C-alpha positions in Angstrom: -5.6 12.8 19.0 -8.8 15.1 18.3 -10.6 13.3 15.3 -11.6 16.2 12.6 -13.1 15.0 9.3 -14.0 11.8 8.2 -11.3 9.3 9.1 -12.6 6.5 6.8 -12.5 8.9 3.7 -8.9 10.1 4.8 -7.5 6.5 4.6 -9.2 5.9 1.5 -7.5 9.1 -0.1 -4.1 8.1 1.0 -4.3 4.6 -0.4 -5.6 6.2 -3.7 -2.8 8.6 -3.7 0.0 6.0 -3.2 -1.9 3.8 -5.8 -1.9 6.5 -8.4 1.9 7.1 -7.6 2.6 3.3 -8.6 0.5 3.7 -11.8 1.9 7.1 -12.9 5.6 5.5 -12.7 4.3 2.5 -14.4 3.0 4.6 -17.3 6.1 6.8 -17.4 7.9 3.7 -17.6 6.0 2.0 -20.6 6.1 5.2 -22.5 9.9 5.9 -22.0 11.0 2.2 -22.7 8.7 2.2 -25.8 10.1 5.2 -26.9 13.5 4.3 -26.5 14.4 7.2 -24.7 16.5 5.7 -22.0 19.6 3.6 -22.6 18.8 0.2 -21.0 21.2 -2.1 -19.2 20.2 -5.9 -19.9 23.2 -6.7 -17.9 21.5 -5.9 -14.7 18.7 -8.0 -15.4 19.6 -11.4 -13.4 20.6 -9.3 -10.2 17.8 -7.1 -10.3 15.4 -10.0 -10.8 16.5 -12.1 -7.6 16.3 -8.6 -5.7 12.9 -7.8 -6.9 11.3 -11.2 -5.9 12.9 -11.2 -2.6 11.8 -7.8 -2.0 8.3 -8.7 -3.1 7.8 -11.9 -1.5 9.3 -10.4 1.7 7.8 -7.4 1.7 4.2 -8.7 1.2 4.8 -11.4 3.7 6.3 -9.2 6.1 3.4 -6.4 5.6 0.3 -8.6 6.0 2.2 -10.3 9.1 2.8 -7.0 10.7 -0.5 -5.6 9.9 -2.3 -8.7 11.6 0.1 -8.4 14.5 -0.5 -4.7 15.0 -4.4 -5.2 14.8 -4.5 -7.9 17.4 -2.6 -5.5 19.5 -5.2 -2.7 19.5 -7.0 -2.9 22.9 -10.9 -2.8 22.2 -11.2 -0.8 25.2 -9.2 2.4 23.5 -11.1 5.2 22.4 -12.3 5.0 18.6 -9.7 7.6 17.7 -7.0 5.9 19.3 -8.0 2.7 17.6 -8.2 4.1 14.4 -4.9 5.7 14.8 -3.4 2.4 15.5 -5.2 0.9 12.4 -3.8 3.8 10.1 -0.4 3.0 11.3 -0.7 -0.7 10.8 -2.0 -0.1 7.1 0.5 2.6 6.1 3.1 0.0 7.2 1.6 -2.9 5.3 1.0 -0.6 2.3 4.6 0.8 2.3 5.9 -2.9 2.4 4.1 -3.5 -0.8 4.9 -0.1 -2.3 8.5 -0.2 -2.0 8.9 -3.5 -4.1 6.5 -2.5 -6.6 8.4 0.7 -7.2 11.9 -1.1 -7.3 10.3 -3.4 -10.0 9.2 -0.5 -12.0 12.5 1.2 -11.5 14.0 -2.1 -12.6 11.8 -2.2 -15.8 13.2 1.5 -16.5 16.8 0.4 -16.2 16.4 -3.0 -18.1 13.7 -2.7 -20.5 12.6 -6.1 -19.2 8.9 -6.5 -19.2 8.7 -9.1 -16.7 9.7 -6.4 -14.0 6.5 -4.4 -15.3 4.6 -7.4 -14.8 5.8 -7.7 -11.1 4.9 -4.4 -10.3 1.4 -4.6 -11.8 0.9 -7.6 -9.6 2.1 -5.9 -6.6 -0.3 -3.2 -7.4 -3.0 -5.4 -7.6 -2.3 -6.9 -4.2 -2.0 -3.1 -3.1 -5.7 -2.6 -4.4 -6.7 -5.8 -2.3 -5.6 -3.9 0.8 -7.8 -0.7 0.3 -9.4 0.3 3.3 -13.1 -0.7 3.4 -15.1 0.8 6.1 -17.1 -2.5 7.0 -13.7 -4.1 7.6 -12.4 -1.4 9.7 -15.6 -1.5 11.6 -15.1 -5.2 12.0 -11.5 -5.3 13.0 -11.7 -2.4 15.4 -14.8 -3.6 17.0 -16.6 -0.2 16.6 -20.2 0.3 17.4 -22.5 2.9 15.7 -21.6 5.8 17.9 -18.0 5.4 17.4 -18.3 4.9 13.5 -20.4 8.3 13.6 -17.6 9.7 15.7 -14.9 8.5 13.2 -17.0 9.8 10.3 -17.3 13.4 12.0 -21.1 13.2 12.3 -21.3 13.1 16.2 -21.1 16.1 18.4 
């Protein structure tokens, strides 16, 4: 794939956009629940708690495991853009496996009005925040040299 623009910045923007989506859903949830605009269903709390916890633990564990497995499978002999594409795919899978349980928890908060779901959603957002793409970490994981970094930043010819 022909690299255009700054691959590091593009990944940061994608991460921020996904995080903003979760934060907005949490904000809307708090507003709607506090206002009493929705008919809450407390009878669904127990089943949703079980599902939320299982999704959260399973999603985060699977996300980190799959990310590490995919990163280790990237051949250091591949061209920098191909390694970055593989990193991007691994990161998106990890982020999705954190975002889905977070969104599920936030929707469960909307359905039940139970703030424990909101707390779980926020905790997952913090885990998501920890996985933000940092250029030094990407350079280290992909074993990039300065020329390859420049190429991915769009500053080389």
